[in-house]
C-alpha positions as CSV (number, residue, x, y, z in Angstrom):
1,M,-3.4,93.1,15.3
2,T,-1.1,90.2,16.0
3,E,-0.8,87.8,19.1
4,A,2.2,87.9,21.0
5,E,3.8,84.8,21.7
6,V,2.5,82.6,24.6
7,S,5.2,81.4,27.0
8,G,5.5,77.6,26.9
9,V,3.6,77.0,23.9
10,D,4.9,75.7,20.5
11,A,3.8,78.2,18.0
12,D,4.2,76.0,15.2
13,K,1.5,73.8,16.4
14,Y,-1.1,76.0,16.1
15,T,-3.0,78.4,13.7
16,T,-4.1,81.7,14.9
17,A,-7.4,83.5,13.7
18,V,-8.4,87.0,14.7
19,T,-11.9,88.2,14.4
20,G,-13.8,91.4,15.6
21,C,-13.2,95.0,15.2
22,A,-11.9,98.1,17.4
23,V,-15.2,99.1,18.5
24,K,-16.7,95.7,19.6
25,G,-13.6,94.2,20.3
26,F,-11.2,91.5,18.6
27,T,-11.5,87.7,19.2
28,I,-8.1,85.7,18.7
29,T,-8.8,82.0,18.4
30,N,-5.7,79.5,18.4
31,T,-6.4,76.0,16.8
32,N,-4.2,73.0,17.4
33,K,-2.8,71.8,13.9
34,E,-1.3,68.5,14.9
35,T,-2.4,65.6,13.1
36,V,-2.6,61.7,13.7
37,N,-2.4,58.5,11.9
38,I,-4.4,55.5,12.6
39,A,-3.0,52.3,11.3
40,G,-3.6,48.5,12.0
41,S,-3.7,45.1,10.7
42,K,-5.9,41.9,10.7
43,T,-5.1,38.6,12.2
44,W,-7.0,35.5,11.2
45,D,-7.3,32.7,13.7
46,D,-8.6,30.0,11.5
47,D,-5.9,27.6,11.1
48,N,-4.7,28.8,7.8
49,N,-8.3,29.2,6.4
50,R,-8.8,25.5,7.0
51,D,-12.5,25.6,6.4
52,G,-12.2,27.8,3.4
53,M,-14.4,30.6,5.2
54,R,-12.2,33.5,4.9
55,P,-13.8,36.5,2.9
56,K,-11.8,38.1,0.0
57,K,-12.0,41.6,1.5
58,I,-13.3,43.1,4.7
59,I,-14.3,46.6,5.5
60,V,-12.7,48.7,8.1
61,R,-14.5,51.9,9.5
62,L,-13.0,54.8,11.4
63,L,-14.9,56.6,14.1
64,A,-14.0,59.9,15.7
65,D,-15.5,60.3,19.2
66,N,-17.7,57.2,18.1
67,T,-18.9,59.0,14.9
68,E,-17.9,57.4,11.9
69,K,-15.6,59.6,9.5
70,T,-14.6,57.4,6.9
71,H,-14.0,53.7,5.9
72,M,-11.5,51.5,3.9
73,E,-11.6,48.1,2.1
74,V,-9.0,45.6,3.0
75,S,-7.5,42.6,1.2
76,P,-4.9,40.1,0.8
77,E,-3.4,42.6,-1.8
78,G,-2.8,45.2,1.0
79,Q,-1.7,42.3,3.3
80,W,-4.7,43.0,5.5
81,K,-3.4,46.2,6.6
82,W,-4.8,49.7,6.8
83,E,-3.9,53.3,7.6
84,F,-6.0,56.5,8.2
85,K,-3.7,59.6,7.9
86,N,-3.3,63.2,8.6
87,L,-6.4,63.1,11.1
88,P,-6.8,66.1,13.2
89,K,-6.0,65.4,16.8
90,Y,-8.0,68.2,18.5
91,D,-12.0,69.1,17.9
92,P,-11.7,72.6,16.0
93,V,-14.7,73.6,18.1
94,T,-14.1,72.1,21.6
95,G,-10.7,72.2,21.3
96,K,-10.6,68.4,22.9
97,E,-8.5,65.7,21.8
98,I,-10.3,63.4,19.7
99,T,-10.8,59.8,20.5
100,Y,-10.4,57.9,17.5
101,S,-11.5,54.1,17.0
102,I,-12.1,51.5,14.4
103,S,-14.9,48.8,13.7
104,E,-15.5,46.3,11.1
105,D,-18.5,45.1,9.1
106,A,-19.5,41.4,10.3
107,V,-17.7,38.7,8.9
108,D,-19.8,35.5,8.3
109,G,-18.5,32.6,10.3
110,Y,-16.0,34.6,12.4
111,A,-16.1,36.2,15.8
112,T,-14.4,39.9,15.9
113,E,-11.8,41.2,18.6
114,I,-10.6,44.7,18.3
115,S,-7.5,45.7,20.3
116,G,-6.7,49.5,19.5
117,A,-6.5,49.7,15.6
118,N,-5.7,46.1,15.3
119,I,-8.5,43.3,14.7
120,T,-8.6,39.7,15.0
121,N,-11.1,37.4,13.5
122,T,-11.6,34.0,14.8
123,H,-13.3,30.9,13.3
124,E,-14.3,27.8,15.1
125,I,-13.1,25.0,13.1
126,E,-15.6,22.6,12.3
127,K,-14.8,19.2,13.8
128,T,-16.2,15.6,13.4
129,S,-16.0,12.3,14.9
130,I,-15.8,8.7,13.5
131,S,-17.1,5.6,15.1
132,V,-15.7,2.0,14.6
133,E,-17.3,-1.3,15.5
134,K,-15.4,-4.6,15.3
135,K,-17.3,-8.1,14.5
136,W,-16.0,-11.3,14.3
137,V,-17.0,-14.4,12.0
138,G,-15.5,-17.6,14.1
139,D,-13.3,-17.1,17.0
140,P,-12.1,-13.8,17.7
141,A,-8.1,-12.6,18.3
142,H,-7.4,-11.1,21.7
143,K,-7.3,-7.3,20.0
144,V,-7.0,-5.6,16.9
145,T,-5.4,-1.9,15.9
146,I,-7.6,0.3,13.6
147,R,-5.8,3.3,11.9
148,L,-7.4,6.4,10.8
149,C,-6.7,7.6,7.0
150,A,-7.2,11.2,5.9
151,N,-7.6,11.6,2.0
152,G,-6.0,8.2,1.5
153,E,-3.0,8.8,3.8
154,V,-2.6,7.0,7.0
155,T,-2.5,9.2,9.9
156,N,-0.9,8.9,13.5
157,Q,-4.3,8.3,15.2
158,K,-5.2,4.6,16.3
159,L,-7.6,2.7,18.2
160,E,-7.2,-0.5,19.9
161,L,-10.1,-2.6,20.1
162,S,-10.8,-5.6,22.6
163,Q,-13.4,-7.2,24.8
164,D,-12.7,-4.6,27.2
165,N,-14.3,-1.8,25.2
166,A,-16.9,-4.2,23.7
167,W,-14.9,-4.0,20.5
168,K,-16.0,-0.4,19.8
169,G,-14.1,2.8,19.7
170,E,-14.2,6.6,18.2
171,F,-12.0,8.9,16.7
172,S,-13.0,12.1,18.0
173,D,-12.0,16.1,17.5
174,L,-11.1,15.7,13.9
175,P,-11.1,18.7,11.4
176,K,-13.7,18.4,9.0
177,Y,-12.1,20.2,6.0
178,E,-8.9,21.1,4.8
179,D,-8.1,24.0,2.6
180,G,-11.9,24.3,2.1
181,E,-12.3,20.6,0.8
182,L,-14.4,18.4,3.1
183,I,-11.6,15.6,4.4
184,V,-12.3,11.9,3.2
185,Y,-11.9,9.8,6.2
186,T,-11.4,6.0,6.2
187,V,-10.2,3.3,8.4
188,V,-7.4,0.4,7.9
189,E,-6.6,-2.5,10.4
190,D,-3.2,-4.2,11.2
191,E,-3.4,-7.3,9.3
192,L,-4.3,-10.2,11.4
193,D,-2.7,-13.8,10.5
194,D,-5.3,-16.3,9.7
195,Y,-8.1,-13.8,9.4
196,A,-9.6,-12.1,6.3
197,T,-10.5,-8.7,6.7
198,A,-13.7,-6.7,5.2
199,I,-14.8,-2.8,6.0
200,T,-18.0,-1.4,5.4
201,G,-19.7,1.9,6.3
202,D,-18.5,5.6,6.1
203,A,-17.4,8.5,8.1
204,E,-20.7,10.0,8.6
205,H,-22.4,6.7,9.8
206,G,-19.3,5.0,11.3
207,F,-17.3,2.0,9.8
208,T,-17.9,-1.9,10.8
209,V,-14.7,-4.1,10.4
210,I,-15.5,-7.6,10.1
211,N,-12.8,-10.4,10.7
212,T,-13.6,-13.8,9.1
213,K,-11.4,-16.7,10.6
214,K,-9.7,-18.7,7.7
215,P,-10.3,-22.6,7.8
216,D,-7.3,-24.3,8.9
217,E,-5.3,-25.9,5.9
218,P,-5.8,-29.8,6.2
219,K,-2.3,-31.6,6.9
220,P,-1.0,-34.3,4.7
221,D,-1.3,-37.8,6.8
222,T,1.9,-39.0,7.8
223,P,2.5,-42.6,8.1
224,D,3.9,-44.2,11.3
225,N,7.1,-45.7,9.3
226,P,7.4,-43.1,6.5
227,Q,9.2,-44.7,3.6
228,S,11.6,-42.5,1.6
229,D,10.2,-41.7,-1.9
230,I,13.9,-41.9,-3.2
231,P,14.3,-45.3,-5.0
232,E,17.1,-47.4,-3.6
233,K,20.3,-47.4,-5.8
234,P,20.0,-50.5,-8.2
235,K,23.0,-52.8,-7.6
236,P,24.8,-54.0,-10.7
237,N,24.1,-57.4,-11.8
238,T,27.1,-59.2,-11.8
239,P,26.5,-62.3,-14.5
240,E,27.9,-65.6,-13.4
241,I,30.5,-67.0,-15.3
242,P,29.5,-70.1,-17.0
243,K,31.1,-73.4,-16.0
244,A,33.0,-75.0,-19.0
245,P,31.1,-78.1,-20.1
246,E,33.0,-81.1,-19.6
247,P,34.3,-82.9,-22.9
248,K,32.0,-86.0,-23.8
249,K,33.3,-88.8,-25.7
250,P,32.4,-88.8,-29.5
251,S,29.8,-91.3,-29.9
252,Q,29.6,-93.5,-33.0
253,P,27.0,-92.7,-35.3
254,K,24.3,-95.2,-35.4
255,A,24.5,-95.5,-39.1
256,E,28.1,-97.0,-39.1
257,K,26.9,-99.7,-36.5
258,S,23.9,-100.3,-38.6
259,T,25.9,-100.4,-41.7
260,K,28.4,-102.9,-40.3
261,K,25.4,-105.2,-39.6
262,I,24.5,-105.0,-43.1
263,V,27.7,-105.6,-44.5
264,K,27.9,-109.0,-42.2
265,R,24.9,-110.1,-43.4
266,V,25.7,-109.5,-47.0
267,V,29.1,-111.3,-46.7
268,K,27.5,-114.5,-45.0
269,K,25.1,-114.7,-47.9
270,L,28.2,-114.4,-50.5
271,P,28.4,-117.5,-52.7
272,Q,31.4,-119.5,-52.9
273,T,34.0,-119.1,-55.6
274,G,32.8,-120.4,-59.3
275,D,29.2,-119.7,-58.6
276,E,27.9,-117.2,-61.2
277,A,25.4,-115.9,-59.0
278,G,27.8,-115.6,-56.4
279,A,30.0,-113.6,-58.5
280,T,27.1,-111.2,-59.1
281,A,26.2,-110.9,-55.5
282,A,30.0,-110.3,-54.6
283,L,29.9,-107.5,-57.0
284,F,26.8,-105.8,-55.4
285,A,28.2,-106.4,-51.9
286,A,31.5,-104.4,-53.2
287,G,29.4,-101.6,-54.5
288,L,27.4,-101.3,-51.2
289,L,30.6,-101.3,-49.0
290,A,31.9,-98.5,-51.2
291,I,28.8,-96.4,-50.8
292,V,28.8,-97.2,-47.1
293,A,32.2,-96.1,-46.7
294,S,31.8,-93.0,-48.6
295,E,28.9,-91.9,-46.3
296,L,30.8,-92.6,-43.2
297,H,33.7,-90.6,-44.3
298,R,31.3,-87.7,-45.2
299,K,29.6,-87.7,-41.8
300,R,33.0,-87.6,-40.0
301,E,34.0,-84.6,-42.0
302,Q,31.0,-82.8,-40.9
303,M,31.6,-83.5,-37.2
């Protein structure tokens, strides 16, 4: 027995089964043979896994009319995508179209949202805040600027502290992790002239920035009439030209005068001619005169 083609029905979508007999009658069953595929993908809303909480795989389960039919492991190797293929479109018993859905095993640290066959997992990024307090040793400045550093790099976040905010402030809503690693937060202060800076504390308990006024450098005393340290240029000494001495008349040596007196005394005592003693004295006087004359001549040559 065969089934006549039913008008308006695509016979290729159905299978035909005939049961029974001529005595009891026949039953013809037409079963729709259409199939469907259920495909979906995973979206991670976790700031590119900032906190390092994303799992290495998840389990996606297929439900048919709220009854699990199969499941699949999904991982980065498959780009977090899945597909269930060749699923019957209709229930072979009731002939009703099957309603397919998916579910996911819970992921620690993530909330799950399912839209159709797609799943979004959201992780609330862990945040932190850092308090900063300013203290002064000596006279305070009008205000200071404190900058936040993350892992040694200065960020674009800053605080201005002054008397108006009681020299206190806070960096808030800061991510606690980066690539799954705890971020090391520190602070620096814009340099202040005439102040030394010391920073104590940590990100967990807060930072204290201490500024100490530097002592004024002593200024050298300045005299009322400062004298230049540069010595005056010495003036050349011009020697005086000595005056030529006036020529003096040569004086006669005293010895010559004395000798003349001696000769005169000797001559006065000379005896007259014919006297033997007088002759002897005359010879003596002549010799004496010769000696005196020779001495006078020598002295004149030495002058």
